[in-house]
C-alpha positions in Angstrom: 5.8 -36.9 62.5 7.3 -35.4 59.4 9.5 -37.2 56.9 12.9 -35.9 56.2 13.2 -34.9 52.6 16.3 -35.9 50.8 18.7 -33.1 49.8 18.6 -32.3 46.1 21.9 -32.7 44.2 23.9 -29.5 43.7 23.4 -27.9 40.3 26.0 -25.7 38.8 24.9 -23.5 35.9 27.5 -23.8 33.1 29.1 -20.6 31.9 28.7 -19.5 28.4 31.5 -21.0 26.4 33.3 -19.5 23.4 30.8 -21.1 21.0 27.9 -19.1 22.4 29.9 -15.9 22.2 30.5 -16.5 18.5 26.7 -17.0 18.1 26.1 -13.6 19.6 28.8 -12.0 17.5 27.3 -13.5 14.3 23.9 -12.3 15.3 25.2 -8.8 15.9 26.9 -8.8 12.5 23.7 -9.9 10.8 21.7 -7.1 12.5 24.3 -4.5 11.4 24.2 -5.8 7.8 20.4 -5.5 7.8 20.6 -2.0 9.1 23.2 -1.2 6.5 21.0 -2.3 3.7 18.0 -0.5 5.1 19.7 2.8 5.9 22.1 3.0 3.0 21.0 5.6 0.5 19.5 4.0 -2.6 20.9 6.1 -5.6 18.8 4.1 -8.0 15.5 5.8 -6.8 14.5 8.0 -9.7 17.1 6.6 -12.1 16.1 5.7 -15.7 18.4 2.7 -15.4 16.2 1.2 -12.7 13.1 -0.9 -13.2 12.1 -0.9 -9.5 8.9 0.9 -8.3 10.8 4.1 -7.8 12.8 3.9 -11.1 12.0 6.0 -14.2 12.9 3.4 -16.9 9.2 3.0 -17.9 8.7 6.8 -18.5 12.0 7.0 -20.3 11.0 4.2 -22.7 7.6 5.8 -23.0 9.1 9.1 -24.2 11.3 7.3 -26.7 8.2 5.6 -28.1 6.5 9.0 -28.5 9.4 10.2 -30.7 11.0 12.6 -28.2 14.8 13.2 -28.3 15.6 12.1 -24.7 19.0 11.2 -23.3 20.8 10.7 -20.0 22.9 13.5 -18.5 26.1 12.2 -16.9 28.6 15.0 -17.3 29.5 17.9 -15.0 26.7 20.5 -14.9 29.1 23.2 -16.0 28.9 21.7 -19.5 25.2 22.4 -19.9 25.1 24.8 -22.9 22.7 25.9 -25.6 19.0 26.7 -25.6 15.7 25.0 -25.9 16.7 22.1 -23.7 15.0 20.5 -20.7 16.7 18.9 -17.7 14.6 16.6 -15.4 15.9 15.9 -12.0 14.4 13.6 -9.3 15.9 14.7 -6.0 14.6 14.6 -2.3 14.8 18.4 -2.0 16.2 21.5 -3.7 18.5 22.2 -0.8 19.9 18.7 -1.0 20.5 19.2 -4.7 22.5 22.3 -4.0 24.5 20.5 -1.3 25.4 17.6 -3.5 26.9 19.7 -6.3 27.8 23.4 -5.9 27.6 23.8 -9.6 23.8 23.7 -9.2 23.9 27.5 -8.7 24.9 27.9 -12.4 21.6 26.4 -13.5 19.9 29.8 -13.1 21.9 31.4 -15.8 21.4 28.3 -18.0 17.7 28.5 -17.5 17.6 32.2 -18.2 19.0 31.6 -21.7 15.8 29.8 -22.7 15.9 26.3 -21.0 13.7 24.4 -18.7 14.4 22.6 -15.4 11.9 20.2 -13.9 12.5 19.4 -10.2 10.5 16.5 -8.8 11.1 16.7 -5.0 9.5 16.2 -1.6 9.4 20.0 -1.0 6.1 21.2 0.5 4.1 21.0 3.7 2.0 18.1 5.0 -1.7 19.0 4.8 -5.0 17.3 5.7 -5.3 15.9 2.2 -5.7 12.1 1.7 -2.5 10.2 1.3 -3.6 8.7 -2.1 -5.4 11.0 -4.5 -6.3 11.1 -8.1 -5.9 14.7 -9.3 -7.6 16.0 -12.4 -5.4 17.2 -15.3 -5.8 17.7 -19.0 -3.9 14.4 -19.5 -6.2 12.5 -17.3 -6.3 11.5 -13.6 -2.9 11.7 -12.0 -2.3 9.4 -9.0 -0.1 10.7 -6.2 0.6 9.1 -2.8 1.5 12.1 -0.6 -0.3 14.7 1.6 2.2 17.4 0.8 1.0 20.5 -0.9 2.6 23.9 -1.7 1.2 27.5 -1.6 2.4 29.5 -4.5 3.0 33.2 -5.1 1.0 35.3 -7.5 3.8 35.3 -10.1 3.8 31.4 -10.1 1.5 29.2 -12.2 -0.2 26.0 -10.9 0.0 22.9 -13.1 -1.6 20.4 -10.8 -3.6 21.1 -7.6 -6.6 20.3 -5.5 -8.5 22.0 -2.6 -5.5 21.6 -0.3 -2.9 23.2 -2.4 -0.5 22.8 -5.3 1.3 19.6 -6.3 3.1 20.9 -9.4 3.7 24.6 -10.2 6.1 26.6 -12.3 7.7 30.0 -12.6 9.4 32.0 -15.3 13.1 32.7 -15.1 14.4 35.0 -17.9 13.6 33.2 -21.2 13.3 29.8 -19.4 11.1 28.2 -16.9 11.5 26.2 -13.7 8.9 23.6 -12.8 8.6 22.2 -9.2 6.6 19.3 -7.6 6.0 18.1 -4.1 6.0 14.4 -5.1 9.1 12.9 -6.9 7.5 9.7 -8.2 4.8 11.2 -10.5 6.3 9.3 -13.5 7.9 6.4 -11.6 7.5 2.7 -12.8 4.9 2.0 -10.1 2.4 4.3 -12.0 2.9 2.7 -15.5 -0.7 1.4 -15.4 -2.2 4.8 -14.4 -3.8 6.5 -17.4 -2.7 10.1 -16.6 0.7 10.0 -14.9 3.0 9.4 -17.9 1.1 11.7 -20.2 0.9 14.5 -17.5 4.7 14.4 -17.1 5.0 14.4 -20.9 2.9 17.6 -21.1 5.2 19.4 -18.6 8.1 19.1 -21.0 8.0 21.9 -23.6 8.9 21.3 -27.2 12.6 21.0 -26.6 15.4 20.2 -28.8 16.8 17.7 -26.2 15.4 16.3 -23.0 18.0 15.4 -20.4 17.3 12.9 -17.5 19.8 13.7 -14.8 21.8 10.5 -14.1 24.8 12.2 -12.6 22.7 12.7 -9.5 22.4 8.9 -9.2 26.1 8.3 -9.5 26.6 7.8 -13.2 29.6 9.5 -14.8 30.8 10.0 -18.3 34.3 10.9 -17.1 35.1 8.8 -14.0 38.8 9.7 -14.1 38.0 13.4 -13.6 35.8 12.6 -10.7 38.5 10.5 -9.1 41.0 13.4 -9.4 38.4 15.7 -7.8 37.9 13.2 -5.0 41.6 13.0 -4.3 41.7 16.7 -3.5 42.1 17.4 0.2 39.1 19.8 0.3 36.8 17.2 -1.3 38.0 14.0 0.2 35.8 14.0 3.3 32.8 15.3 1.3 33.3 12.4 -1.2 33.3 9.7 1.5 30.4 11.4 3.4 28.2 11.1 0.3 28.7 7.4 -0.1 27.8 4.4 2.0 31.5 3.8 2.8 31.3 6.0 5.9 28.3 4.1 7.2 30.1 0.7 6.5 33.3 1.8 8.2 31.4 3.1 11.3 29.4 -0.2 11.6 32.6 -2.3 11.0 34.4 -0.4 13.8 31.4 -1.0 16.1 31.4 -4.7 15.3 35.2 -5.0 16.0 34.7 -3.2 19.4 31.9 -5.7 20.3 34.1 -8.6 19.3 37.1 -7.4 21.4 34.9 -6.7 24.4 33.3 -10.1 24.2 36.6 -11.9 24.3 38.2 -9.8 27.0 35.4 -9.1 29.4 32.9 -11.2 31.2 29.3 -11.0 30.1 28.1 -11.7 33.7 29.3 -12.0 37.3 31.6 -15.0 38.0 29.7 -18.0 39.3 30.8 -19.3 42.7 30.5 -23.0 43.6 27.9 -23.4 46.4 29.3 -24.9 49.7 27.7 -28.2 50.3 26.4 -28.5 53.9 26.7 -31.9 55.6 24.1 -33.1 58.1 25.6 -36.1 60.0 22.3 -37.0 61.7 20.5 -37.1 58.4 23.2 -39.2 56.8 23.1 -41.6 59.8 19.3 -41.9 59.6 19.5 -42.6 55.9 22.2 -45.2 56.3 20.3 -47.0 59.1 17.0 -46.9 57.1 18.8 -48.4 54.1 20.3 -51.2 56.3 16.9 -52.1 57.9 15.2 -52.0 54.5 17.8 -54.4 53.1 17.4 -56.7 56.1 13.5 -56.7 55.6 13.1 -55.5 59.2 9.8 -53.7 58.6 8.2 -55.0 61.8 11.0 -53.5 63.9 10.7 -50.2 62.1 6.9 -50.3 62.5 7.3 -50.9 66.3 9.8 -48.1 66.8 7.7 -45.6 64.8 4.6 -46.5 66.8 6.5 -46.0 70.0 7.7 -42.6 68.7 4.1 -41.7 67.8 2.9 -42.5 71.4 5.7 -40.4 72.9 5.0 -37.4 70.7 1.2 -37.6 71.4 1.7 -37.9 75.1 4.0 -34.9 75.3 1.9 -32.7 73.0 -1.4 -33.7 74.9 0.2 -33.1 78.3 -0.2 -36.6 79.5 3.4 -37.1 80.5 6.4 -35.1 81.6 9.7 -35.4 79.8 10.7 -37.7 77.0 11.3 -40.7 79.4 8.1 -40.3 81.4 5.6 -43.2 81.7 3.3 -43.4 78.7 -0.5 -43.5 79.3 -2.6 -46.4 77.9 -3.7 -46.1 74.2 -7.3 -45.6 75.2 -6.4 -42.5 77.3 -4.3 -41.1 74.4 -7.2 -41.7 72.0 -9.8 -40.0 74.3 -7.6 -36.9 74.9 -6.8 -36.6 71.2 -10.5 -36.9 70.2 -11.4 -34.3 72.8 -8.9 -31.8 71.4 -9.3 -32.4 67.6 -13.0 -33.3 67.6 -12.3 -36.5 65.6 -13.3 -40.1 66.4 -11.0 -41.8 69.0 -11.2 -45.1 67.1 -9.2 -43.7 64.3 -6.2 -43.3 66.5 -6.7 -46.6 68.3 -6.8 -48.5 65.0 -3.6 -46.8 63.9 -1.7 -47.7 67.1 -2.9 -51.3 67.0 -1.5 -51.8 63.5 2.1 -51.9 64.7 4.0 -55.1 65.0 2.0 -57.1 62.5 4.2 -59.8 60.7 2.5 -59.2 57.3 3.8 -55.6 57.1 4.8 -54.5 53.6 6.6 -51.5 52.4 3.4 -50.0 51.0 1.6 -50.7 54.3 4.4 -49.0 56.3 4.4 -45.9 54.0 0.6 -45.6 54.3 0.8 -45.8 58.1 3.5 -43.2 58.2 1.4 -40.8 56.2 -1.6 -41.3 58.5 0.6 -40.8 61.6 2.0 -37.6 60.1 -1.5 -36.3 59.4 -2.6 -37.0 63.1 0.4 -35.0 64.4 -0.2 -32.1 62.0 -3.8 -31.7 63.3 -2.6 -31.0 66.9 -2.2 -27.3 67.8 
C-alpha cells in the first residue's frame, strides 16, 4: 500500500522587472568604459611631460642636468630649419609616423642639410633572443625588454647589438644622419635606475646646437588655432576624428544606446505561461476524509479499515481469492503463502495483522504500521 503524496504548490518564476534591466544596462556601460580606457591610444607614452613608466621626463631632466640645450618641439614640422640640430621621436613605427603627418617626408631634406633624426620605434623582427637583455655598450649595460632585432645593410652602422641582431643602428643621409631602434623605451622613466640606458641615449646625440624632443607627435601644439582651422577643412575632418579617441567613444556610445533600446522594447526571453492546475477529486476527497477522522480521533477505525485493505490486497496478489468482494482466507493462510513467496518469517505478517483495532493506537503507531504494511506489499512480485 502506497501513500498518496500531497501535490506541491504551483510556483511561478517571476519575470525580470525593469530594475534588473537597468542593472544589466549599467553593467554593459561599465564594461564599455573599461574597454574604452584599455583600448584608447595613450598619447603620453614617450612624452617628456609624462612621469609614467613609458614617459621620457626622467631622461629630459637628465639631459638638462648634463648641460645640453634640449627643448620640446610642438610646431608644424615644416618649420624645422637650420643645421646642427637633433630631433628625437618616439613612435610605434616609421610607417605610422608618416601616416600621422604627411610633412614627415620633408625630414629627408632637413637631415641632408646636416641634422640628425633619432627614431625609437618597434620596427624589427621577433627573434629567439631573450625578452629581457642587458646589452654591452661603451656607456655601460643597456637594459631592453624586447626580442625584436634588425638586420642592417653594409652601408649602415650598428650602435647596439647582440648575437641575434641589431637593436640600434644608423645611416648617413647627405650631411646628416638617421638613427633607428627596435625598442622605443630605451630612455624611458622605467630605466632611470639602470646604469647604461640614459648615458647610451645621450651618446647617440651628436654635439648639436639644439636637441628637440618631438611633442607634437603626442598632441601638444604651439599654435592650436592653426590646427583647428586645418581640422575644419573637409579633406582633413575625417582624418582628425579618426586619429582621436572620439571615434571610439562615439561608436561605443551608439552601441550602448542600441542595447538600451533593445532591452526596453524586446523580451529577453520567451513569455512565461501559467501552468494549468490539475484537480483530482478522489485525492481531495481522501484528504478531506482523513482530516475529519484525525480531528475526531478515530485512529482505531482508520487502523481497522487499513488492516482490512491490507488483507484484501494480499489475498488478491497471492491468488487466494477471486475479485475484490471474494471471501478472505484466514490470517494464518495469508501469512503462510506470503512467507513461501517472499522467503520471510510468517510471524512478521501475523503480528502486523493482529495489531489492528487496539484502543491505545496513537498517530505515531499508526504511521509506523502504515510504513510496515507498505514495505510488505512492495516485496511482492
